[in-house]
VOGU-3710 file (C-alpha; in Angstrom, 3 decimals, decimal comma):
1> mcykfnvfrn> 180,060/182,442/-4,579  180,321/180,700/-8,107  182,397/183,528/-9,518  184,946/183,218/-6,817  185,090/179,444/-7,256  185,739/179,810/-10,937  188,646/182,190/-10,238  190,331/179,966/-7,696  189,311/176,551/-9,154  192,548/175,986/-11,128
11> wfllllfkal> 194,731/177,141/-8,225  192,908/174,951/-5,879  193,115/171,808/-7,945  196,947/172,370/-8,429  197,416/172,906/-4,767  195,428/169,896/-4,002  197,323/167,747/-6,390  200,666/168,772/-4,935  199,429/168,140/-1,442  198,123/164,709/-2,329
21> liptfplrad> 201,641/163,732/-3,528  202,858/164,121/0,023  202,556/160,628/1,750  201,114/160,373/5,095  201,027/157,518/7,600  197,423/156,448/7,393  197,764/155,961/3,678  200,585/153,497/3,927  198,786/150,339/4,971  196,178/147,804/3,933
31> iffyvdeegi> 192,614/148,282/5,193  190,765/145,604/7,142  187,174/145,222/8,358  184,880/143,052/10,538  181,172/143,016/11,317  180,260/142,894/15,028  177,235/141,141/16,700  175,054/144,165/16,108  175,909/144,236/12,346  178,148/147,223/12,560
41> ihfsnvpsgn> 181,111/147,285/10,239  184,298/148,320/11,686  187,463/149,407/9,618  191,122/149,789/10,616  194,429/149,947/8,957  195,911/148,507/12,246  193,634/145,528/13,179  193,795/144,683/16,823  191,783/142,575/19,396  190,396/139,171/18,838
51> ypwklylker> 188,095/140,101/15,996  187,583/138,115/12,643  189,321/140,859/10,636  189,265/140,609/6,867  191,272/142,326/4,113  189,063/145,095/2,475  191,586/147,000/0,510  195,343/146,509/-0,303  197,912/149,228/-0,290  198,565/149,234/-4,039
61> ekkkvflrsf> 194,848/149,473/-4,673  194,672/152,496/-2,336  197,255/154,296/-4,339  195,117/153,911/-7,415  192,126/155,202/-5,640  194,293/158,071/-4,210  195,101/159,381/-7,640  191,442/159,210/-8,986  190,026/162,142/-10,816  189,843/165,325/-8,709
71> ehldkiveev> 187,285/166,734/-11,134  184,917/163,859/-10,219  185,101/164,553/-6,480  184,888/168,234/-7,037  181,505/167,704/-8,917  180,196/165,508/-6,138  180,976/168,171/-3,523  179,434/170,866/-5,584  176,241/169,033/-6,133  175,772/167,713/-2,538
81> asrhgidpll> 176,692/170,813/-0,675  174,590/173,140/-3,070  171,652/170,944/-2,568  171,890/171,191/1,244  172,522/174,872/1,254  176,149/174,533/2,339  178,972/176,441/0,920  180,870/173,894/-1,248  184,115/175,722/-0,539  183,474/175,119/3,251
91> vkaiikaesm> 183,000/171,318/2,530  186,262/171,304/0,446  188,201/172,845/3,292  186,851/170,208/5,697  187,767/167,365/3,365  191,295/168,696/3,009  191,710/168,884/6,773  190,020/165,506/7,361  191,338/163,192/4,568  193,359/165,085/2,055
101> ydpravspkg> 190,870/163,976/-0,509  191,585/160,312/-0,032  188,160/158,464/-0,370  189,801/155,306/1,490  191,301/157,251/4,279  190,918/155,628/7,737  192,043/157,359/10,965  193,481/155,534/13,988  190,076/156,193/15,658  188,100/154,416/12,788
111> amglmqlmpe> 186,903/157,542/11,010  186,351/156,752/7,263  186,370/158,323/3,898  186,508/161,901/2,576  184,822/163,592/5,459  186,070/160,993/7,982  182,700/159,798/9,317  182,756/157,520/12,540  180,989/154,150/12,339  178,207/155,244/14,677
121> ttrilgiqdp> 177,548/158,406/12,594  177,339/156,337/9,280  174,885/154,033/11,023  172,735/156,958/12,225  172,931/158,668/8,769  172,175/155,401/6,890  175,363/155,461/5,012  175,956/151,901/3,580  179,461/152,452/2,104  181,445/155,229/3,890
131> fdphqnvegg> 184,201/154,750/1,312  181,892/155,697/-1,515  182,537/159,327/-2,243  178,978/160,314/-2,929  177,598/158,587/0,153  180,425/159,932/2,289  179,954/163,440/1,245  176,259/163,246/1,505  176,447/162,025/5,129  179,071/164,445/6,082
141> vrylkyliek> 177,368/167,436/4,656  174,099/166,399/6,310  175,925/166,146/9,671  177,684/169,405/9,172  174,304/171,213/8,428  172,920/169,718/11,631  175,775/171,035/13,612  175,572/174,422/12,076  171,943/174,745/12,681  172,333/173,451/16,285
151> fgdlslalaa> 175,106/175,746/17,436  174,368/178,765/15,149  178,176/179,287/14,901  180,631/177,921/12,267  183,502/177,682/14,593  181,387/175,772/17,232  179,961/173,502/14,455  183,494/172,648/13,282  184,656/171,998/16,868  181,690/169,578/17,298
161> ynagpqiveq> 182,498/167,878/13,998  185,993/167,171/15,312  185,329/166,605/19,102  181,731/165,612/19,117  178,742/167,747/19,901  178,404/166,706/23,618  181,533/168,636/24,837  180,729/171,682/22,815  177,181/171,669/24,275  178,725/171,551/27,828
171> trsippypet> 181,323/174,300/27,249  179,474/176,467/24,569  182,934/177,131/23,234  185,723/175,514/21,373  186,914/172,681/23,753  190,429/173,126/25,279  191,758/170,280/23,061  194,901/171,222/21,048  193,701/168,825/18,197  190,336/170,505/18,053
181> qtyvrkvlnh> 191,635/174,149/18,260  194,144/173,248/15,468  191,483/171,723/13,416  189,001/174,623/13,668  191,860/177,076/12,778  192,954/174,928/9,826  189,533/174,557/8,263  188,774/178,108/8,677  192,075/179,366/7,337  191,721/177,002/4,158
191> ymllkgdkf> 188,159/178,185/3,727  189,155/181,857/3,638  191,907/180,928/1,117  189,386/179,220/-1,099  187,111/182,123/-0,934  189,890/184,624/-1,583  189,410/186,324/1,748  192,254/187,816/3,691  193,268/186,485/7,084
//
């Protein structure tokens, strides 16, 4: 797999750089947080409800983080994925679909960081800072490996990563959710592109 990565590495970084220059809505807001009674940290770029929200990261700071070294993130993915026996190119395809390589990305549902981990998932995995690239990738890869081993099928594992393992366990198929079906297709397509495989 390494020889394929070397061939496509420059192409991938160039494509990634161009893609990251395209602004998206979740990146155009400050990030806020609060700690609930159980000690769980909640993050959002749209604070709502009667909670003690505090500013975590300002918009201008996010832009600086957004343009951090791709090489650094690339090395983290290579090291963590290889250590857990997961193809680094698969992890990169997931990160592209999840956060477009923005370590500070926060989804409307509260998923955080490069691999968009939910607060409950970070708690179970023992992730202290989901916005730390190494911790986030470590948690995301461990969770992905668990899903692959659980379902024995990459498409089902990706569906579970997006929609949750419960619904996939019930249907034993990709759930009939447009978002999940699009997500699985997007990740697999980009994964094949990175490997140099044909569609």
